[in-house]
DOLO-53931 format. One record per residue: x, y negated, z negated of N, C-alpha, C, CB in turn; residue in one letter. Coordinates in steps of 0.2 Angstrom, whole numbers, padded with zeros to 4 digits, always signed. Each point is the difference from the previous one (the first is absolute). Glycine has a CB too. Example, Ala and Ser with C-alpha at 12.3 -4.5 7.8 and 13.67 -1.06 7.14 Angstrom:
BEGIN
+0066+0028-0039-0004-0006+0000+0004-0006+0000-0009+0006-0006a +0007-0011+0010+0004-0006-0001-0004-0005-0003+0006+0003+0010s 
END
This chain:
BEGIN
+0502-0502-0476+0007-0001+0000+0000-0007+0005+0004+0014-0001m +0000-0019-0001+0001-0005+0003+0007+0001+0006-0007-0008-0011k +0005+0005+0016+0006-0001+0005+0001-0004+0005+0001+0009-0001a +0004-0010+0006+0001-0004+0005-0003+0003+0006+0009-0006-0006k -0013+0004+0011+0000+0003+0007+0004-0006+0005-0012+0007-0003l +0017-0003+0006+0004-0006+0005-0001+0003+0008+0010-0004-0011i -0012+0000+0014+0001+0000+0007+0005-0001+0004-0009-0003-0003k +0011+0008+0008+0006+0000+0002-0002+0000+0007+0007+0006-0009t -0003-0010+0015-0001+0002+0006+0007+0001+0005-0011-0006-0002k +0011+0010+0006+0006+0002+0004-0002+0000+0008+0003+0008-0010q -0001-0012+0013-0004-0003+0007-0006+0002+0000+0009+0000+0006e -0013+0004-0004-0008+0002+0000-0003+0003-0004+0001+0000+0009l +0002+0002-0014-0002+0006-0005-0001-0003-0005+0005+0008+0005i -0009-0007-0008-0001-0004-0007-0002+0004-0007-0003-0010+0008v +0007+0012-0014+0001+0004-0005-0003-0003-0008+0010+0005+0009n -0011-0003-0012-0001-0001-0006+0003+0005-0006-0010-0006+0005y +0013+0003-0009+0005+0004-0007-0004-0004-0004+0013+0003+0003h -0013+0001-0011-0002+0000-0005+0005+0000-0004-0009+0004+0004l +0010-0011-0010+0007+0001-0003-0003+0000-0008+0009-0006+0010k -0007+0008-0014+0000+0001-0007+0002-0007-0002+0002+0013-0001n -0004-0012-0005+0003-0007-0004+0008+0000+0000-0011+0000-0008e +0015+0005+0009+0007-0001+0001+0003-0001+0005-0001+0005-0006n -0005-0005+0012+0002-0002+0006+0002+0006+0004+0005-0010-0004g -0006+0015+0004+0001+0007+0002-0005+0002+0005+0005+0003-0011h -0005-0001+0016-0004+0004+0005-0004+0005-0002+0007-0002+0007t -0013+0002-0009-0004+0005-0005-0003+0005+0006-0003-0009-0012i +0000+0005+0019-0004+0001+0005-0001-0003+0005-0003+0004-0007a +0003-0002+0012+0001-0002+0007-0006+0002+0005+0013+0002-0003t -0014-0006+0009-0005+0002+0005+0005+0005+0005-0009-0012+0000t +0016+0012-0001+0005+0002+0005-0001+0008-0001+0010-0012+0000l -0011+0015+0004+0000+0008+0000+0001+0003+0007-0007+0001-0010f +0012+0004+0012+0005+0002-0006+0005-0007-0003+0001+0013+0006p +0001-0012-0011+0002-0006-0004+0007+0001+0002-0008-0002-0009v +0012-0001+0011+0006-0002+0002+0005+0002-0005-0004-0010+0006p +0010+0015-0006+0004+0002-0002+0004-0003-0005-0002+0004+0010t +0003-0011-0008+0003-0003-0007-0004-0005-0004+0009+0001+0005e -0017-0001-0005-0003-0003-0002-0003+0007-0006+0000-0013+0011v +0000+0017-0010-0003+0007-0004+0006+0001-0004-0008+0007+0009e +0016-0005-0005+0004+0001-0004+0002-0007-0007+0004+0008+0012y -0005-0013-0011-0001-0007-0005-0004+0001-0005+0003-0008+0008a -0011+0009-0005-0006+0003-0007+0003+0005-0003-0011-0002+0005a +0014+0010+0000+0001+0004-0006+0006+0000-0004-0006+0007+0007n +0011-0012-0006+0005-0001-0005-0004-0004-0005+0011+0000+0009s -0015-0003-0009-0002-0003-0005-0005+0005-0003+0004-0011+0004r -0007+0017-0003-0003+0004-0003-0007-0001+0002+0008+0003-0009g -0010-0008+0015-0007-0002-0001-0001+0005+0009-0001-0015-0009i -0005+0019+0008-0004+0004+0005-0004-0005+0005-0001+0009-0009k +0005-0010+0016-0004-0006+0003-0007+0003+0001+0010-0006+0007l -0016+0002-0008-0006+0001+0002-0004-0004+0007+0001+0002-0013q -0007+0001+0015-0001-0002+0007-0005-0006-0003+0001+0012+0009r -0003-0018-0004-0003-0005-0001-0005-0001+0007+0010-0005-0009i -0015+0003+0010-0005+0001+0005+0003-0007+0005-0012+0007-0008s +0012-0007+0013+0001-0006+0005-0005-0003+0000+0008+0003+0006l -0015+0000-0005-0006-0003-0003-0001-0005-0005-0003+0009+0003k +0004-0005-0008-0002-0003-0007+0006-0006-0001-0005+0013-0006n +0012-0014+0009+0004-0004+0000-0002-0008+0004+0008+0011-0001c -0012-0007+0007-0003-0006+0004-0005-0003-0002+0004+0005+0007e -0008-0002-0011-0006-0002-0002+0003-0007-0006-0009+0014+0001a +0014-0012-0006+0003-0004-0003+0002-0005+0004+0003+0007-0008i +0002-0007+0012+0003-0005+0003-0005-0005+0004+0009+0008+0001d -0014-0005+0001-0005-0005+0003-0006-0002-0005+0002+0004+0011r -0003-0003-0016-0004-0002-0005-0008+0004+0002+0008-0013-0001g -0008+0018+0003-0006+0003+0002+0001+0007+0004-0006-0013+0000y +0001+0018+0001+0000+0005+0002-0005+0001+0005+0005+0002-0009d -0004-0002+0014-0006-0001+0006-0004+0004+0001+0006-0005+0004l -0004+0012-0006-0003+0004+0000-0006+0001-0005+0009+0004+0004d -0007-0005-0010-0004-0002-0006-0006-0006+0002+0012+0004-0007e -0009-0009+0009-0005-0005+0001-0005+0003+0006+0009-0010-0003l -0007+0013+0007-0006+0002+0005-0004+0005-0003+0006-0002+0010a -0003+0006-0014-0006+0005-0004-0004-0004-0006+0009+0012+0002n -0006-0016-0005-0004-0004-0004-0006-0005+0004+0011+0000-0009e -0008-0001+0014-0005-0005+0002-0007+0004+0005+0011-0010+0001l -0008+0017+0002-0005+0005+0004-0005+0002-0004+0008+0003+0006l -0004+0001-0013-0006+0002-0005-0004-0004-0005+0006+0009+0001y -0004-0016-0001-0003-0004-0003-0006-0004+0004+0011+0001-0006s -0009-0001+0013-0004-0003+0003-0007+0005+0005+0012-0010+0000k -0008+0015+0001-0003+0007+0004+0001+0006-0006+0003-0003+0014y -0008+0003-0020+0001+0006-0004-0003+0006+0005-0002-0007-0014p -0002+0007+0019-0002+0006+0005+0005-0001+0006-0014-0001-0002f +0015+0007+0004+0002+0002+0006-0003-0006+0005+0002+0014-0003h +0005-0017+0007-0001-0005+0004-0003+0002+0008+0009-0005-0008p -0014+0002+0010-0001+0002+0007+0004-0003+0006-0010+0002-0004s +0010+0000+0010+0003-0001+0005-0002-0005+0004+0004+0010-0002n -0008-0015-0002-0003-0005+0005+0006-0006+0000-0013+0004-0002d +0011-0009+0007+0007-0005+0000-0002-0004-0005+0005-0001+0012s -0012-0002-0014+0000-0003-0007+0004+0002-0006-0010+0000+0003g +0010+0005-0002+0005+0001-0007+0008-0001+0001-0008+0009-0004y +0011-0007+0011+0007-0002+0000+0000-0007+0001+0003+0009+0004w -0007-0011-0002+0002-0010+0002-0002-0001-0009-0007-0005+0016l +0003+0007-0020+0001-0003-0006+0005+0003-0004-0012-0003+0000d +0016+0009+0003+0006+0002-0005+0005-0005+0004-0003+0014-0003m +0004-0016+0008+0006-0004+0003-0001-0006-0004+0001+0004+0014y -0008-0007-0014+0000-0008-0003+0002+0001-0008-0011-0005+0009k +0010+0010-0012+0002+0001-0007+0008+0000-0001-0012+0006+0000e +0015-0002+0006+0007+0001-0001+0003-0006+0000+0000+0012+0005g -0002-0015+0002+0002-0006-0001+0001-0006-0005-0002+0006+0009f -0004-0008-0011+0000-0002-0006+0004+0002-0006-0009-0001+0004q +0010+0008-0004+0005+0001-0005+0007-0003+0001-0007+0010-0003k +0009-0007+0009+0006-0004+0002+0001-0007-0001+0001+0009+0006a -0007-0012-0004+0001-0008-0002+0002-0002-0007-0007-0002+0007l +0003+0006-0011+0000-0001-0007+0007+0001-0003-0011+0003+0000e +0014+0003+0004+0008+0002-0003+0005-0004+0001-0001+0011+0001l +0001-0015+0006+0006-0004+0002-0003-0008-0003+0003+0009+0013i -0009-0010-0015-0002-0005-0002+0005-0005-0004-0010+0006+0002g +0012-0003-0006+0004-0002-0006+0007-0002+0003-0005+0008-0010d +0007-0008+0016+0006+0000+0003+0001-0008+0001-0001+0012+0006k +0007-0016-0009+0000-0007+0000+0002-0002+0008+0002-0001-0013k +0003+0005+0016+0003-0004+0005-0001+0005+0008+0009-0007-0010f -0011+0003+0015+0001+0004+0004+0007+0001+0005-0012-0003-0001t +0013+0007+0007+0005+0001+0002+0003-0007+0005-0004+0014-0002l +0000-0017+0002+0000-0006+0005+0005-0005-0005-0014+0001+0006e +0009-0001-0014+0003-0004-0005+0008+0001-0002-0012+0000-0004d +0013+0006+0004+0007+0002-0002+0004-0002+0007-0005+0011-0008m +0003-0010+0014+0004-0001+0004+0002-0007+0001-0004+0009+0005m -0001-0014-0006+0002-0008+0000+0003-0002-0007-0010-0002+0008n +0010+0006-0014+0005-0001-0005+0006+0002+0002-0007+0001-0009c +0008+0004+0012+0006+0003+0001+0004-0005+0005-0005+0012-0003w +0002-0013+0008+0003-0006+0006+0001-0007-0004-0006+0004+0010n +0003-0006-0015+0003-0006-0002+0006+0000-0003-0010-0002+0000k +0009+0008-0005+0006+0002-0005+0007+0001+0003-0009+0005-0006a +0008-0002+0014+0006+0001+0005+0003-0006+0000-0005+0008+0007l +0001-0013-0005+0002-0008+0003+0005-0001-0006-0013-0005+0006i +0012+0006-0014+0004-0003-0005+0006+0004-0002-0011-0007-0004f +0011+0013+0006+0004+0005-0004+0004+0006+0007-0009-0003-0013q +0013+0003+0014+0003+0006+0003+0001+0008-0002+0004-0010+0002t -0010+0014+0000+0001+0006-0003-0002+0004+0005-0001-0002-0011h +0004+0009+0012-0002+0006+0006-0005+0005-0003+0011-0002+0006k -0015+0000-0011-0006+0006-0001-0005-0002+0004+0002+0003-0013e -0003+0002+0017-0007-0001+0004-0005-0001-0004+0004+0006+0008t -0010-0009-0004-0008+0000-0004-0002+0009-0002-0006-0013+0011l +0007+0016-0007-0001+0007-0002+0003+0003-0008+0002+0001+0014g +0005-0004-0011+0002+0003-0009-0002-0005-0005+0012+0006+0004e -0013-0011-0001-0001-0003-0007-0008+0002-0004+0009-0011+0005h -0014+0013+0002-0005+0001-0004+0000+0008-0004-0006-0009+0009i +0010+0013-0005+0001+0006-0003+0004+0000-0008-0001+0004+0013q +0006-0009-0013+0000-0002-0006-0003-0003-0004+0006+0000+0003s -0013-0002-0002-0004-0001-0005-0005+0005-0002+0001-0010+0003l -0002+0016-0001-0005+0004+0000+0005+0006-0006-0008-0002+0015q +0001+0003-0020+0002+0004-0006+0004+0005+0001-0009-0002-0003q +0014+0004-0001+0001+0008+0002+0000+0003-0007+0008-0001+0012t -0009-0001-0017-0001+0003-0006-0006-0002-0003+0012+0001-0002e -0015+0005-0002-0006+0000-0003+0002+0003-0008-0007+0003+0012w +0002-0005-0017+0001+0004-0006-0007+0004-0002+0008-0008-0004d -0007+0016+0004-0004+0005+0001+0001+0003-0006+0000+0000+0011v -0006+0005-0012-0001+0005-0005-0002+0005+0003-0001-0006-0008e +0005+0012+0007+0000+0007+0002-0008+0002-0005+0017+0003+0004v -0022-0002-0001-0006+0003-0002+0003+0007-0004-0007-0004+0012e +0004+0005-0019-0001+0005-0004-0005+0005-0001+0005-0007-0004i -0003+0012+0005-0006+0006-0001-0002-0001-0006+0005+0008+0007d -0012-0006-0011-0003+0001-0005+0003+0006-0003-0009-0006+0003e +0011+0011+0002+0003+0007-0004+0007-0001-0001-0007+0007+0007e +0008-0005-0012+0010+0000-0003+0003+0006+0003-0002-0004-0013k +0008+0003+0014+0003+0006+0002+0004+0001-0007-0001-0002+0013e +0000+0010-0014+0003+0003-0005+0008+0001+0001-0011+0005-0002f +0017-0005-0002+0005+0001+0003+0003+0003-0007+0002-0009+0012i +0000+0016-0010+0003+0004-0005+0008-0001-0002-0009+0008+0003f +0010-0010-0009+0007-0003-0002+0003+0006-0006-0003-0013+0002d +0006+0017+0000+0003+0006-0003+0004-0002-0006+0001+0004+0011p +0000-0012-0012+0005+0000-0008-0005-0003-0004+0012-0003+0005t -0018+0003-0003-0006-0002-0005-0003+0009-0002-0005-0015+0006m +0008+0019-0004-0003+0005-0004-0005+0006+0004+0000-0010-0010g -0001+0014+0009-0008+0006+0004-0004-0005+0002-0001+0011-0007i +0000-0011+0012-0007-0002+0002+0000-0009+0000-0006+0013-0006s +0010-0015+0005+0001-0009-0002+0000-0003+0008+0009+0001-0013q -0008-0006+0012+0000-0005+0004-0003-0007+0000+0003+0010+0005g -0005-0013+0000-0003-0006+0001-0004-0002+0006+0009-0003-0007h -0013+0000+0007-0004-0004+0005+0003-0005+0004-0008+0002-0006y +0008-0003+0013+0003-0006+0002-0006-0003+0006+0014+0004-0003l -0015-0010+0004-0005-0002+0005+0000+0004+0006+0001-0012-0004d -0005+0011+0007+0002+0006+0006-0005-0007+0006+0000+0018-0007k +0006-0020+0013-0003-0004+0006-0006+0005+0002+0011-0006+0004p -0015-0001-0001-0005+0002+0005+0002+0001+0007-0008-0005-0006k +0006+0011+0009+0003-0001+0007-0006+0002+0006+0014+0004-0006l -0013-0006+0010-0005-0001+0005-0001+0008+0003+0004-0013+0003d -0007+0014+0004-0001+0007+0003+0005+0002+0004-0011-0003+0000e +0018-0002-0001+0005+0002+0005+0005+0000-0005-0004-0005+0010n +0003+0005-0016+0005+0001-0005+0004-0005-0002+0002+0009+0003g -0004-0016+0000+0003-0007-0002-0004-0003-0006+0004-0003+0013c +0002-0001-0016-0004-0003-0006-0002-0006+0003+0007+0004-0009l -0012-0005+0003-0006-0005+0002+0003-0008-0003-0012+0012-0002i +0013-0017+0004+0001-0005-0002-0006-0005+0001+0012+0003+0002l -0011-0009-0008-0004-0005+0000+0003-0006+0001-0007+0005-0006k +0006-0010+0006+0003-0008+0001+0000-0002-0008-0006-0004+0015k +0010+0001-0018-0001-0002-0008-0004-0009+0001+0014+0008-0006i 
END
């Protein structure tokens, strides 16, 4: 099932909401769910589900740090690692190289942005701060897909007669009962 993941920020708290093709919230990282959000969902016949903050952050960043660390550790060191200093030094170097690789495609430095901003302020008069402008450039919406379990869920439909019904796709859930999302 395709949906849109939306990031919201209130003061220092970041939350994510999953909206269906009609624009209705169907899942959130907020728990307990605020009464007005739950009421709006219930009035549309939607049972709000949970989404994992960790899964949403991985989509937001473009990578899952735990997954990267495990992939690196088990591909490079398939046996139990020893505690000698050479092992930790190698791991530090590889982690650092991976970080450089991940940020290597960024086109502008903070200094570049500040120079551009300061030059622009000479020619126009607007009140937006550099921090607000940089925040406005951050992506806050992603097209995602809810992973579907291979096992279908049988729904009994009494209007179809005795023991009749149909099978519906069943979304995959993680160990905490949260929907599993992947970026499209």
